[in-house]
C-alpha positions as CSV (number, residue, x, y, z in Angstrom):
1,L,0.0,0.0,0.0
2,I,1.4,3.4,-1.1
3,R,1.5,5.9,1.8
4,I,0.8,9.4,0.5
5,K,0.4,12.8,2.2
6,V,-0.9,15.9,0.5
7,F,-0.1,19.6,1.0
8,I,-1.9,21.4,-1.8
9,Y,-2.4,25.1,-1.1
10,N,-4.4,26.3,-4.2
11,P,-8.1,25.5,-3.6
12,K,-8.8,24.8,-7.3
13,T,-5.8,22.6,-7.6
14,F,-6.8,20.7,-4.4
15,R,-10.4,20.2,-5.7
16,L,-9.1,18.8,-9.0
17,F,-6.7,16.5,-7.0
18,I,-9.7,15.2,-5.0
19,E,-11.8,14.7,-8.1
20,I,-9.1,12.7,-9.9
21,S,-8.0,10.8,-6.9
22,R,-11.6,9.6,-6.3
23,K,-11.8,8.5,-9.9
24,Y,-8.8,6.2,-9.5
25,S,-9.3,5.3,-5.8
26,L,-6.1,6.9,-4.6
27,N,-5.9,6.9,-0.8
28,F,-4.1,9.7,1.0
29,E,-3.8,11.9,4.1
30,V,-4.2,15.7,3.9
31,L,-1.7,17.7,5.9
32,D,-3.1,21.0,7.4
33,K,0.2,22.4,8.8
34,V,3.7,22.5,7.3
35,N,5.3,21.1,10.5
36,E,3.4,17.9,10.0
37,L,5.8,17.1,7.2
38,L,8.4,16.5,9.8
39,R,6.6,13.3,10.6
40,T,6.9,11.7,7.2
41,N,9.2,8.9,7.9
42,Q,6.4,6.4,7.2
43,T,5.4,8.2,3.9
44,D,6.3,7.2,0.4
45,Y,5.3,10.4,-1.3
46,I,4.3,13.9,-0.5
47,V,2.1,15.6,-3.1
48,V,2.3,19.4,-3.3
49,D,1.4,22.2,-5.7
50,D,3.8,25.1,-6.5
51,E,2.3,27.3,-3.8
52,G,2.5,24.6,-1.2
53,L,6.1,23.8,-2.2
54,N,7.1,27.5,-1.7
55,I,5.5,27.6,1.7
56,I,7.4,24.4,2.7
57,K,10.6,25.8,1.4
58,S,10.2,29.0,3.4
59,S,9.5,27.1,6.6
60,L,11.6,23.9,6.6
61,D,14.8,22.3,5.4
62,I,13.4,19.9,2.8
63,S,16.7,18.3,1.8
64,N,15.7,15.0,3.5
65,I,12.3,14.9,1.8
66,M,13.2,16.1,-1.7
67,N,13.0,12.5,-3.1
68,K,9.5,12.2,-1.8
69,L,8.0,15.3,-3.2
70,I,5.5,15.0,-6.2
71,V,4.8,18.5,-7.6
72,V,1.4,18.6,-9.3
73,N,-0.6,21.2,-11.3
74,P,-3.8,21.1,-13.3
75,L,-2.0,20.0,-16.5
76,N,0.0,17.1,-15.1
77,M,-2.4,16.1,-12.3
78,E,-3.9,12.9,-13.8
79,E,-0.5,11.7,-15.2
80,R,1.1,12.1,-11.8
81,I,-1.7,10.3,-10.0
82,L,-1.6,7.4,-12.4
83,R,2.1,7.2,-11.9
84,L,1.6,7.0,-8.1
85,L,-0.9,4.2,-8.6
86,G,1.6,2.4,-10.9
87,L,-1.0,2.4,-13.7
88,E,1.1,4.3,-16.1
89,G,3.6,2.6,-18.5
90,D,3.7,-1.2,-18.2
91,S,0.0,-1.7,-17.5
92,I,-2.5,-4.0,-19.3
93,L,-6.1,-3.0,-20.0
94,I,-8.6,-5.7,-19.7
95,I,-12.1,-5.0,-21.2
96,G,-15.2,-7.0,-20.5
97,I,-18.1,-6.6,-22.9
98,D,-21.7,-7.8,-22.5
99,I,-23.3,-7.6,-26.0
100,G,-27.0,-6.7,-25.9
101,R,-29.5,-4.1,-26.9
102,K,-27.0,-1.7,-25.2
103,H,-23.4,-3.0,-25.1
104,A,-22.2,-2.8,-21.5
105,F,-18.5,-2.6,-21.0
106,A,-16.0,-2.5,-18.1
107,I,-12.3,-1.3,-18.4
108,I,-10.1,-2.7,-15.7
109,C,-6.3,-2.1,-15.0
110,N,-4.3,-3.5,-12.1
111,K,-7.4,-4.6,-10.3
112,L,-9.0,-1.3,-10.5
113,V,-12.2,-0.6,-12.4
114,I,-11.2,2.5,-14.5
115,E,-14.5,3.0,-16.4
116,V,-17.9,1.3,-16.9
117,G,-20.7,2.2,-19.2
118,Y,-22.5,1.5,-22.4
119,A,-21.3,1.8,-26.0
120,E,-23.6,2.3,-29.1
121,N,-21.3,0.5,-31.5
122,P,-17.7,-0.8,-31.8
123,D,-16.3,2.6,-32.8
124,D,-17.8,4.2,-29.8
125,L,-16.2,1.7,-27.5
126,I,-12.9,1.9,-29.3
127,D,-12.7,5.6,-28.7
128,K,-13.3,5.0,-25.0
129,I,-10.6,2.3,-24.8
130,E,-8.1,4.2,-26.8
131,N,-8.6,7.3,-24.7
132,V,-7.8,5.2,-21.6
133,R,-5.0,3.3,-23.2
134,L,-3.2,6.5,-24.3
135,K,-3.7,8.1,-20.9
136,L,-2.2,5.1,-19.1
137,K,0.4,4.3,-21.8
138,A,-0.8,0.7,-21.6
139,R,1.2,-1.8,-23.5
140,K,-1.5,-4.2,-24.2
141,V,-5.3,-4.5,-24.5
142,I,-7.2,-7.7,-23.8
143,V,-10.9,-7.9,-24.7
144,R,-13.2,-10.5,-23.3
145,I,-16.6,-10.6,-25.0
146,G,-19.5,-12.7,-23.7
147,I,-20.8,-15.4,-26.2
148,P,-24.2,-14.0,-27.2
149,P,-27.3,-16.3,-26.7
150,N,-28.7,-15.7,-30.2
151,K,-27.8,-15.2,-33.9
152,E,-28.6,-11.5,-34.0
153,L,-26.4,-10.7,-31.1
154,M,-23.7,-12.9,-32.4
155,Q,-23.6,-10.8,-35.6
156,K,-23.1,-7.7,-33.5
157,S,-20.4,-9.5,-31.5
158,T,-18.6,-10.3,-34.8
159,E,-18.5,-6.6,-35.7
160,F,-16.8,-5.8,-32.4
161,V,-14.3,-8.8,-32.8
162,E,-13.3,-7.7,-36.3
163,K,-12.6,-4.1,-35.4
164,F,-10.7,-5.1,-32.2
165,M,-8.5,-7.6,-34.0
166,K,-7.5,-5.0,-36.6
167,L,-6.2,-2.8,-33.8
168,G,-4.1,-5.7,-32.4
169,Y,-6.2,-6.3,-29.3
170,E,-6.1,-9.8,-27.8
171,V,-9.8,-10.9,-28.2
172,Y,-11.4,-13.8,-26.2
173,L,-14.8,-15.2,-26.3
174,V,-16.1,-16.0,-22.8
175,S,-19.1,-18.0,-21.5
176,E,-21.9,-15.7,-20.2
177,K,-23.4,-18.4,-18.0
178,G,-24.2,-16.8,-14.6
179,S,-22.0,-13.8,-15.2
180,S,-24.3,-11.3,-13.3
181,K,-24.9,-13.9,-10.5
182,E,-21.1,-14.3,-9.9
183,Y,-20.7,-10.6,-9.2
184,E,-19.7,-11.1,-5.6
185,V,-16.2,-12.3,-6.6
186,P,-15.2,-9.2,-8.6
187,V,-16.8,-7.0,-6.0
188,K,-14.4,-8.3,-3.4
189,L,-11.5,-8.3,-5.8
190,L,-12.1,-4.8,-7.0
191,S,-13.6,-3.3,-3.9
192,E,-11.1,-0.4,-3.8
193,S,-12.7,1.2,-6.9
194,M,-16.3,0.1,-6.6
195,G,-17.2,3.1,-4.4
196,N,-16.3,5.6,-7.1
197,L,-18.4,4.1,-9.9
198,P,-21.8,5.6,-10.7
199,R,-24.5,3.9,-8.6
200,D,-27.0,3.7,-11.4
201,L,-24.5,1.8,-13.5
202,I,-23.3,-0.6,-10.7
203,K,-26.9,-1.7,-10.1
204,S,-27.2,-2.7,-13.8
205,N,-27.0,-6.5,-14.4
206,D,-25.3,-5.8,-17.7
207,I,-22.6,-3.8,-16.2
208,K,-22.1,-6.5,-13.5
209,A,-21.8,-9.1,-16.3
210,A,-19.2,-7.0,-18.1
211,I,-17.1,-6.8,-15.0
212,T,-17.4,-10.5,-14.4
213,L,-16.6,-11.3,-18.1
214,A,-13.5,-9.2,-17.9
215,L,-12.2,-11.5,-15.2
216,R,-13.0,-14.8,-16.8
217,S,-10.8,-17.0,-19.0
218,G,-12.0,-17.8,-22.5
219,I,-11.1,-18.9,-26.0
220,R,-8.7,-16.6,-27.8
221,L,-9.6,-15.7,-31.4
222,K,-6.7,-15.5,-33.9
């Protein structure tokens, strides 16, 4: 578990930090006073903004904590948070898709649910996946699609498969049997991020199925 303390002075920057941290389930402790930084021997990182850093420099000798400081601003905030979580760089995205009238999807990385929702068509979902992939600099995308129960949905599934494979994604067909009923397993596995997902989506059986499918093994298509 990464131990993070935060001393961000600018209110707008702090609000943005809170917003993005909640999105990615980053745990941290907020410091109210500069001298609390003296008790950072059990801390891995100290997140500050430029204003906070100037206050610290004017009050303390920071030579012994320089290697722990992470300076953030609105432009680099998300990138720095992803780096703190170890999601940036060598990560693998795992996508679960439940084909239906509306195509439910879940994007998972390092046991964190990054995004859930519905896609109108393959291109719509590819845009969402690529947006996350580029943000995280993920080296691989694995897609697990539930085997549809009828011919019409199978045709829709084929459209997704063809487009994904053209992009070099690893694509697997996965059994849908009991996928929404087995939701308790992924809830425990991914509990850190469940609290940050929209409640209306989490209640959806289709979204539950997409999360479960993402975590199942299946048959790889080549």
